[in-house]
MIDOSE-1310 file (N, C-alpha, C; in nm, 2 decimals, decimal comma, always signed):
residues 101
dieg	+1,79/-3,28/+1,14/+1,86/-3,17/+1,10/+1,76/-3,07/+1,08; +1,78/-2,94/+1,14/+1,71/-2,83/+1,12/+1,73/-2,74/+1,00; +1,85/-2,77/+0,91/+1,88/-2,71/+0,81/+1,75/-2,71/+0,71; +1,70/-2,60/+0,66/+1,58/-2,60/+0,58/+1,45/-2,62/+0,64
aeir	+1,45/-2,65/+0,78/+1,32/-2,66/+0,84/+1,26/-2,54/+0,87; +1,14/-2,53/+0,85/+1,06/-2,39/+0,89/+0,92/-2,41/+0,94; +0,87/-2,32/+1,02/+0,73/-2,32/+1,06/+0,66/-2,21/+0,96; +0,55/-2,25/+0,92/+0,46/-2,17/+0,83/+0,34/-2,13/+0,90
rvlm	+0,31/-2,01/+0,90/+0,19/-1,95/+0,95/+0,08/-1,93/+0,84; +0,00/-2,02/+0,84/-0,11/-2,03/+0,73/-0,25/-1,98/+0,77; -0,31/-1,92/+0,67/-0,45/-1,87/+0,68/-0,53/-1,97/+0,58; -0,63/-2,04/+0,64/-0,71/-2,12/+0,55/-0,83/-2,05/+0,52
lptg	-0,85/-2,04/+0,39/-0,96/-1,97/+0,33/-1,08/-2,06/+0,34; -1,22/-2,01/+0,35/-1,33/-2,10/+0,34/-1,32/-2,18/+0,22; -1,27/-2,15/+0,10/-1,26/-2,23/-0,01/-1,17/-2,35/+0,01; -1,09/-2,36/+0,11/-0,98/-2,47/+0,14/-0,86/-2,43/+0,09
tavt	-0,85/-2,31/+0,03/-0,71/-2,27/+0,00/-0,63/-2,22/+0,11; -0,50/-2,25/+0,11/-0,41/-2,22/+0,23/-0,32/-2,10/+0,16; -0,30/-2,00/+0,24/-0,22/-1,89/+0,21/-0,13/-1,88/+0,32; +0,01/-1,88/+0,28/+0,12/-1,87/+0,38/+0,13/-1,72/+0,42
lqrf	+0,13/-1,70/+0,54/+0,14/-1,54/+0,60/+0,28/-1,53/+0,63; +0,35/-1,63/+0,68/+0,48/-1,61/+0,74/+0,56/-1,74/+0,74; +0,68/-1,73/+0,72/+0,78/-1,84/+0,71/+0,87/-1,82/+0,82; +0,91/-1,92/+0,90/+0,99/-1,91/+1,01/+1,11/-2,00/+1,00
dlsk	+1,23/-1,97/+0,97/+1,34/-2,06/+0,94/+1,41/-2,10/+1,07; +1,39/-2,24/+1,10/+1,44/-2,28/+1,24/+1,60/-2,29/+1,23; +1,66/-2,29/+1,12/+1,80/-2,29/+1,11/+1,86/-2,16/+1,17; +1,77/-2,05/+1,18/+1,82/-1,92/+1,21/+1,75/-1,88/+1,35
ldrf	+1,72/-1,98/+1,42/+1,65/-1,94/+1,54/+1,75/-1,89/+1,63; +1,71/-1,78/+1,70/+1,82/-1,72/+1,80/+1,75/-1,68/+1,95; +1,62/-1,70/+1,96/+1,55/-1,70/+2,08/+1,45/-1,80/+2,12; +1,43/-1,85/+2,22/+1,34/-1,95/+2,26/+1,31/-1,93/+2,39
rlsy	+1,18/-1,89/+2,42/+1,15/-1,87/+2,55/+1,01/-1,94/+2,57; +1,00/-2,00/+2,69/+0,87/-2,06/+2,73/+0,82/-2,01/+2,86; +0,70/-1,94/+2,87/+0,66/-1,88/+2,98/+0,54/-1,92/+3,04; +0,51/-1,92/+3,17/+0,38/-1,96/+3,23/+0,31/-1,85/+3,29
fgrr	+0,19/-1,81/+3,25/+0,12/-1,70/+3,32/+0,01/-1,76/+3,40; +0,02/-1,74/+3,53/-0,11/-1,79/+3,61/-0,22/-1,69/+3,61; -0,32/-1,75/+3,62/-0,46/-1,68/+3,63/-0,48/-1,62/+3,78; -0,56/-1,54/+3,78/-0,60/-1,47/+3,91/-0,68/-1,59/+3,99
rrdr	-0,67/-1,58/+4,12/-0,73/-1,68/+4,21/-0,88/-1,67/+4,19; -0,94/-1,58/+4,16/-1,09/-1,56/+4,15/-1,14/-1,63/+4,02; -1,03/-1,64/+3,92/-1,07/-1,72/+3,79/-1,07/-1,86/+3,80; -1,01/-1,91/+3,91/-0,98/-2,05/+3,94/-0,96/-2,14/+3,81
gkgi	-0,89/-2,08/+3,72/-0,87/-2,16/+3,59/-0,71/-2,18/+3,60; -0,66/-2,28/+3,52/-0,54/-2,29/+3,51/-0,46/-2,19/+3,43; -0,32/-2,17/+3,44/-0,27/-2,06/+3,37/-0,24/-2,08/+3,22; -0,17/-2,02/+3,15/-0,16/-2,04/+3,01/-0,01/-2,05/+2,99
velr	+0,04/-2,13/+2,91/+0,18/-2,13/+2,86/+0,19/-2,07/+2,75; +0,31/-1,99/+2,72/+0,33/-1,92/+2,59/+0,47/-1,95/+2,54; +0,49/-1,98/+2,42/+0,61/-1,99/+2,35/+0,66/-1,88/+2,27; +0,75/-1,81/+2,29/+0,82/-1,70/+2,20/+0,93/-1,74/+2,15
lrad	+0,95/-1,72/+2,01/+1,05/-1,75/+1,93/+1,09/-1,64/+1,84; +1,22/-1,63/+1,80/+1,27/-1,53/+1,71/+1,38/-1,60/+1,62; +1,37/-1,55/+1,49/+1,48/-1,60/+1,40/+1,48/-1,51/+1,28; +1,60/-1,47/+1,26/+1,63/-1,37/+1,14/+1,54/-1,25/+1,14
gnsl	+1,52/-1,20/+1,27/+1,44/-1,09/+1,28/+1,29/-1,10/+1,28; +1,23/-1,21/+1,26/+1,10/-1,25/+1,27/+1,06/-1,30/+1,40; +0,94/-1,28/+1,46/+0,90/-1,33/+1,59/+0,77/-1,40/+1,57; +0,76/-1,50/+1,65/+0,66/-1,59/+1,65/+0,62/-1,61/+1,79
vadq	+0,48/-1,61/+1,83/+0,43/-1,62/+1,96/+0,31/-1,73/+1,94; +0,30/-1,83/+2,03/+0,21/-1,94/+2,02/+0,17/-1,97/+2,18; +0,04/-2,00/+2,20/+0,03/-2,06/+2,34/-0,04/-2,19/+2,32; -0,06/-2,26/+2,43/-0,11/-2,39/+2,46/-0,23/-2,42/+2,39
tleg	-0,31/-2,32/+2,36/-0,45/-2,34/+2,28/-0,43/-2,38/+2,14; -0,31/-2,37/+2,09/-0,27/-2,41/+1,96/-0,26/-2,56/+1,92; -0,35/-2,61/+1,84/-0,35/-2,75/+1,81/-0,21/-2,79/+1,78; -0,13/-2,89/+1,83/+0,00/-2,92/+1,82/+0,10/-2,85/+1,88
fddl	+0,06/-2,78/+1,98/+0,15/-2,70/+2,05/+0,28/-2,78/+2,11; +0,23/-2,89/+2,17/+0,35/-2,97/+2,24/+0,45/-3,01/+2,12; +0,40/-3,05/+2,00/+0,50/-3,08/+1,89/+0,57/-2,96/+1,85; +0,51/-2,85/+1,86/+0,59/-2,72/+1,83/+0,69/-2,69/+1,93
vtlt	+0,66/-2,71/+2,06/+0,76/-2,69/+2,16/+0,88/-2,78/+2,14; +0,84/-2,91/+2,10/+0,94/-3,02/+2,09/+1,03/-2,99/+1,98; +0,97/-2,95/+1,86/+1,06/-2,92/+1,76/+1,14/-2,79/+1,77; +1,10/-2,70/+1,82/+1,17/-2,57/+1,83/+1,28/-2,58/+1,96
heaa	+1,24/-2,66/+2,06/+1,35/-2,68/+2,16/+1,46/-2,76/+2,11; +1,43/-2,85/+2,04/+1,55/-2,92/+1,97/+1,62/-2,84/+1,89; +1,56/-2,76/+1,82/+1,63/-2,65/+1,73/+1,72/-2,55/+1,81; +1,66/-2,51/+1,93/+1,73/-2,44/+2,02/+1,85/-2,51/+2,08
erre	+1,85/-2,63/+2,10/+1,95/-2,72/+2,17/+2,08/-2,72/+2,05; +2,03/-2,75/+1,94/+2,13/-2,76/+1,83/+2,18/-2,63/+1,80; +2,13/-2,52/+1,80/+2,19/-2,37/+1,78/+2,25/-2,32/+1,91; +2,26/-2,41/+2,01/+2,32/-2,36/+2,13/+2,27/-2,25/+2,21
ivld	+2,15/-2,23/+2,21/+2,07/-2,10/+2,26/+2,07/-2,13/+2,42; +2,12/-2,03/+2,48/+2,12/-2,04/+2,63/+1,99/-2,00/+2,67; +1,91/-2,09/+2,74/+1,78/-2,07/+2,80/+1,78/-2,00/+2,94; +1,68/-1,92/+2,96/+1,68/-1,86/+3,08/+1,62/-1,96/+3,19
eatn	+1,64/-1,93/+3,31/+1,59/-2,01/+3,43/+1,45/-2,05/+3,43; +1,37/-1,95/+3,39/+1,21/-1,97/+3,39/+1,19/-2,07/+3,27; +1,24/-2,05/+3,15/+1,22/-2,14/+3,06/+1,26/-2,28/+3,08; +1,37/-2,29/+3,14/+1,42/-2,45/+3,19/+1,31/-2,50/+3,29
anls	+1,27/-2,42/+3,38/+1,19/-2,46/+3,48/+1,05/-2,49/+3,41; +1,00/-2,41/+3,32/+0,86/-2,45/+3,25/+0,88/-2,56/+3,17; +0,99/-2,59/+3,10/+1,02/-2,73/+3,02/+1,02/-2,83/+3,11; +1,09/-2,83/+3,22/+1,07/-2,95/+3,31/+0,94/-2,98/+3,35
algf	+0,86/-2,87/+3,41/+0,74/-2,87/+3,46/+0,64/-2,94/+3,35; +0,66/-2,91/+3,23/+0,58/-2,97/+3,11/+0,63/-3,11/+3,07; +0,73/-3,16/+3,13/+0,78/-3,29/+3,09/+0,86/-3,30/+2,96; +0,93/-3,17/+2,93/+1,00/-3,16/+2,80/+1,15/-3,20/+2,83
q	+1,20/-3,21/+2,96/+1,34/-3,22/+2,99/+1,35/-3,34/+3,07
Protein backbone atom coordinates (compact mmCIF):
# COMPACT_ATOMS: atom_id res chain seq x y z
CA UNK A 1 0.00 0.00 0.00
CA UNK A 2 1.37 3.41 -0.95
CA UNK A 3 -0.70 5.27 1.63
CA UNK A 4 1.78 7.03 3.84
CA UNK A 5 4.76 5.96 1.73
CA UNK A 6 7.18 8.72 0.92
CA UNK A 7 10.54 9.39 -0.65
CA UNK A 8 12.89 11.61 1.29
CA UNK A 9 15.68 13.67 -0.16
CA UNK A 10 18.31 13.73 2.54
CA UNK A 11 21.58 15.61 2.97
CA UNK A 12 24.21 13.70 4.95
CA UNK A 13 26.44 16.04 6.91
CA UNK A 14 30.09 15.14 7.60
CA UNK A 15 29.10 14.57 11.23
CA UNK A 16 26.78 11.75 10.14
CA UNK A 17 23.62 13.74 10.79
CA UNK A 18 20.90 13.37 8.16
CA UNK A 19 18.87 16.46 7.25
CA UNK A 20 15.64 15.93 5.30
CA UNK A 21 15.47 18.41 2.42
CA UNK A 22 12.28 17.22 0.76
CA UNK A 23 9.47 14.76 1.41
CA UNK A 24 7.68 13.27 -1.54
CA UNK A 25 4.30 11.63 -0.80
CA UNK A 26 3.74 8.70 -3.19
CA UNK A 27 0.03 8.54 -2.36
CA UNK A 28 -0.28 11.88 -4.20
CA UNK A 29 1.81 10.91 -7.23
CA UNK A 30 0.33 12.41 -10.39
CA UNK A 31 3.20 12.17 -12.89
CA UNK A 32 5.64 9.39 -13.74
CA UNK A 33 7.96 9.70 -16.70
CA UNK A 34 10.99 7.60 -17.57
CA UNK A 35 13.19 9.04 -20.32
CA UNK A 36 16.29 7.87 -22.12
CA UNK A 37 18.80 10.37 -23.44
CA UNK A 38 21.36 8.98 -25.86
CA UNK A 39 24.89 10.28 -26.01
CA UNK A 40 26.47 11.69 -29.13
CA UNK A 41 28.29 9.21 -31.30
CA UNK A 42 31.65 10.78 -30.64
CA UNK A 43 31.19 10.24 -26.89
CA UNK A 44 30.77 6.51 -27.53
CA UNK A 45 29.15 6.11 -24.16
CA UNK A 46 25.79 4.77 -23.22
CA UNK A 47 22.94 7.13 -22.73
CA UNK A 48 21.34 8.03 -19.46
CA UNK A 49 17.94 7.13 -18.02
CA UNK A 50 16.08 9.80 -16.10
CA UNK A 51 13.03 9.44 -13.84
CA UNK A 52 10.74 12.46 -13.39
CA UNK A 53 8.02 12.43 -10.76
CA UNK A 54 5.46 14.92 -9.50
CA UNK A 55 3.22 14.74 -6.45
CA UNK A 56 1.22 17.43 -4.72
CA UNK A 57 3.04 20.18 -6.65
CA UNK A 58 6.52 18.85 -5.82
CA UNK A 59 8.85 17.53 -8.50
CA UNK A 60 11.64 15.02 -8.19
CA UNK A 61 14.20 14.09 -10.85
CA UNK A 62 16.70 11.25 -10.53
CA UNK A 63 18.94 9.50 -13.02
CA UNK A 64 20.44 6.04 -13.16
CA UNK A 65 23.65 7.16 -11.42
CA UNK A 66 21.68 7.32 -8.16
CA UNK A 67 22.36 4.33 -5.93
CA UNK A 68 19.12 2.37 -5.69
CA UNK A 69 17.72 3.85 -8.92
CA UNK A 70 16.16 0.54 -10.01
CA UNK A 71 14.42 0.19 -6.64
CA UNK A 72 13.17 3.77 -6.93
CA UNK A 73 11.77 3.08 -10.41
CA UNK A 74 10.09 -0.11 -9.18
CA UNK A 75 8.53 1.58 -6.14
CA UNK A 76 7.30 4.63 -8.02
CA UNK A 77 6.08 2.61 -11.03
CA UNK A 78 3.96 0.51 -8.67
CA UNK A 79 2.61 3.73 -7.14
CA UNK A 80 1.81 5.07 -10.63
CA UNK A 81 -0.08 1.88 -11.47
CA UNK A 82 -2.07 2.03 -8.23
CA UNK A 83 -2.90 5.68 -8.90
CA UNK A 84 -3.91 4.72 -12.46
CA UNK A 85 -1.57 7.27 -14.02
CA UNK A 86 -1.56 7.03 -17.80
CA UNK A 87 2.02 6.64 -19.00
CA UNK A 88 3.21 8.03 -22.31
CA UNK A 89 4.50 5.77 -25.08
CA UNK A 90 8.17 6.62 -24.46
CA UNK A 91 7.89 5.82 -20.74
CA UNK A 92 6.28 2.45 -21.51
CA UNK A 93 9.00 1.66 -24.07
CA UNK A 94 11.74 2.63 -21.62
CA UNK A 95 10.21 0.55 -18.84
CA UNK A 96 10.11 -2.44 -21.20
CA UNK A 97 13.67 -1.89 -22.39
CA UNK A 98 14.90 -1.82 -18.81
CA UNK A 99 12.96 -4.96 -17.89
CA UNK A 100 10.37 -3.32 -15.64
CA UNK A 101 7.33 -4.59 -17.54
